[in-house]
C-alpha positions in Angstrom: -23.0 -41.1 -24.3 -19.6 -39.8 -23.3 -16.7 -40.4 -25.6 -13.2 -41.7 -24.5 -11.9 -38.5 -25.9 -14.0 -36.4 -23.5 -12.7 -38.4 -20.5 -9.1 -37.9 -21.7 -9.7 -34.2 -22.2 -11.4 -33.7 -18.7 -8.5 -35.5 -17.0 -6.0 -33.5 -19.0 -7.6 -30.2 -18.0 -7.5 -31.2 -14.3 -3.9 -32.2 -14.5 -2.9 -29.0 -16.3 -4.4 -26.9 -13.6 -3.1 -29.0 -10.7 0.4 -28.2 -12.0 -0.1 -24.7 -13.3 -1.9 -23.3 -10.3 0.6 -24.7 -7.8 3.3 -22.1 -7.1 5.6 -24.8 -5.7 5.5 -26.9 -8.9 5.3 -24.3 -11.7 8.5 -24.1 -13.6 9.7 -20.5 -14.3 9.8 -21.1 -18.0 6.1 -21.9 -18.0 5.2 -18.7 -16.0 3.7 -15.6 -17.6 5.9 -12.6 -16.9 4.2 -10.3 -14.4 1.7 -12.8 -13.2 2.5 -14.3 -9.8 3.1 -18.0 -9.6 0.1 -19.7 -8.0 -2.4 -17.5 -9.8 -5.6 -19.6 -10.5 -5.7 -20.2 -14.2 -8.3 -22.1 -16.2 -7.7 -23.7 -19.6 -9.6 -20.7 -21.0 -6.8 -18.6 -19.6 -4.2 -20.8 -21.1 -5.9 -20.7 -24.5 -6.2 -17.0 -24.4 -2.4 -16.6 -23.7 -1.7 -18.9 -26.7 -3.5 -16.8 -29.3 -1.5 -15.6 -32.4 -3.0 -12.1 -31.8 -3.3 -10.8 -28.2 -5.9 -9.7 -27.3 -8.1 -11.7 -29.6 -9.4 -9.8 -32.6 -6.8 -7.0 -32.3 -3.8 -6.7 -34.6 -1.2 -6.8 -31.7 1.7 -9.2 -31.1 0.9 -12.8 -30.1 0.2 -13.9 -26.6 3.0 -15.0 -24.3 2.3 -18.7 -24.8 1.9 -18.5 -28.6 4.1 -20.6 -30.9 4.6 -17.6 -33.1 7.0 -16.3 -30.5 9.4 -19.1 -31.2 10.4 -17.6 -34.6 10.4 -19.1 -38.1 6.7 -18.1 -38.6 5.3 -15.2 -40.7 3.4 -12.8 -38.4 0.9 -12.1 -41.3 0.1 -15.7 -42.4 1.3 -17.9 -39.5 3.1 -20.0 -42.1 6.6 -21.3 -41.7 9.2 -19.0 -43.3 12.8 -20.1 -44.2 14.3 -23.4 -43.1 12.0 -25.3 -40.7 13.2 -24.9 -37.1 14.2 -28.0 -35.1 11.8 -29.1 -32.4 14.2 -27.9 -29.7 13.7 -24.3 -30.9 10.0 -24.4 -29.8 10.0 -23.2 -26.2 6.7 -21.3 -26.0 4.0 -23.3 -24.1 2.1 -23.9 -27.4 5.2 -24.8 -29.3 6.7 -27.0 -26.6 3.4 -28.8 -26.3 3.3 -29.5 -30.0 6.6 -31.4 -29.9 6.1 -33.0 -26.5 2.5 -34.1 -26.8 2.4 -36.2 -23.6 3.8 -33.5 -21.4 2.0 -31.3 -18.9 3.9 -28.0 -19.7 7.4 -28.7 -18.3 6.2 -30.4 -15.1 9.0 -32.6 -13.9 8.3 -36.2 -13.2 8.2 -36.9 -9.4 7.0 -39.8 -7.2 3.6 -38.1 -6.9 3.3 -37.1 -10.5 5.1 -39.6 -12.7 5.3 -38.9 -16.4 2.6 -41.5 -16.9 0.2 -39.1 -15.2 0.8 -36.4 -17.8 -1.2 -36.3 -21.0 -0.7 -32.9 -22.7 -2.0 -29.4 -22.5 -5.6 -28.7 -23.3 -6.2 -25.4 -25.0 -10.0 -25.1 -24.6 -12.2 -24.1 -21.6 -14.0 -26.1 -19.0 -11.8 -26.3 -16.0 -10.8 -24.8 -12.7 -8.6 -25.5 -9.7 -10.3 -27.0 -6.6 -9.5 -25.1 -3.4 -10.2 -25.9 0.3 -9.4 -23.1 2.8 -7.8 -21.1 0.0 -5.3 -23.9 -0.8 -5.2 -25.7 -4.1 -5.9 -29.4 -3.6 -6.8 -30.5 -7.2 -7.6 -29.6 -10.7 -11.1 -30.1 -12.1 -11.9 -30.6 -15.8 -15.1 -31.0 -17.8 -15.6 -32.0 -21.5 -19.0 -32.1 -23.0 -21.1 -30.4 -25.6 -19.2 -27.2 -26.1 -16.6 -25.0 -24.3 -18.9 -22.4 -23.0 -21.3 -25.1 -21.7 -18.2 -26.7 -20.1 -17.5 -23.5 -18.2 -21.1 -23.4 -16.9 -20.9 -27.1 -15.7 -17.4 -26.5 -14.2 -18.8 -23.5 -12.3 -21.6 -25.7 -10.9 -19.2 -28.4 -10.0 -16.8 -26.1 -8.1 -19.3 -24.5 -5.9 -17.8 -24.3 -2.4 -14.4 -25.1 -3.8 -13.7 -22.0 -5.9 -10.4 -20.2 -6.0 -10.2 -17.2 -3.8 -10.9 -14.1 -5.8 -7.4 -12.8 -4.8 -5.9 -15.7 -6.8 -8.1 -15.8 -9.9 -6.5 -15.0 -13.3 -9.3 -12.5 -14.1 -7.8 -10.2 -11.4 -4.5 -10.2 -13.4 -3.5 -8.1 -16.4 -1.0 -8.9 -19.2 0.0 -6.0 -21.5 -3.0 -4.1 -20.0 -5.5 -6.8 -20.9 -7.5 -8.6 -18.2 -7.1 -12.3 -18.4 -10.2 -14.5 -18.7 -11.2 -17.0 -16.1 -14.6 -18.5 -17.0 -17.3 -17.4 -19.5 -21.0 -17.9 -19.3 -23.7 -17.6 -21.8 -26.2 -14.8 -21.2 -28.9 -17.3 -20.1 -27.0 -20.6 -19.5 -29.9 -22.5 -18.0 -33.3 -21.9 -19.7 -36.4 -23.7 -18.7 -37.4 -26.6 -21.1 -40.3 -25.7 -23.4 
């Protein structure tokens, strides 16, 4: 009963992480200051860094990937103020993605990753990189019945191919806040009644 949308989302998540977690491909403009290139992000990490308030629920400035950082937006209401900015003004990850919907961050087109193999940034969880011998070999995306469930299924699917702990985003801090990697429900797998 899977939808076409779910397939597109799963592939998009995998492509996002194949690019973002590869230190040799990641463009400096897409990198989070203070976080080493090649850090293993998930789409949960990307979403968290795109929040209008960082950390979530606290009245602090927006996350490094937030479109609010591009200007022309009220920090109190998130509505446009003044003359609308041209698309070229939006350089944050979230803002750039809004005006370049088929792009995978700023990943350049190459023979191995042509522009046709990019389909946008996904800002909700259910993904990881796939690692063999500590080396990134692929991205892995899941899309199903909810983002927290997607993280549980992703975790099951990546067993034996996890990112080394030393690379995981949840070992990194931005503005003193630990980045999220994956999240699990308290009892994700309950026996059927």
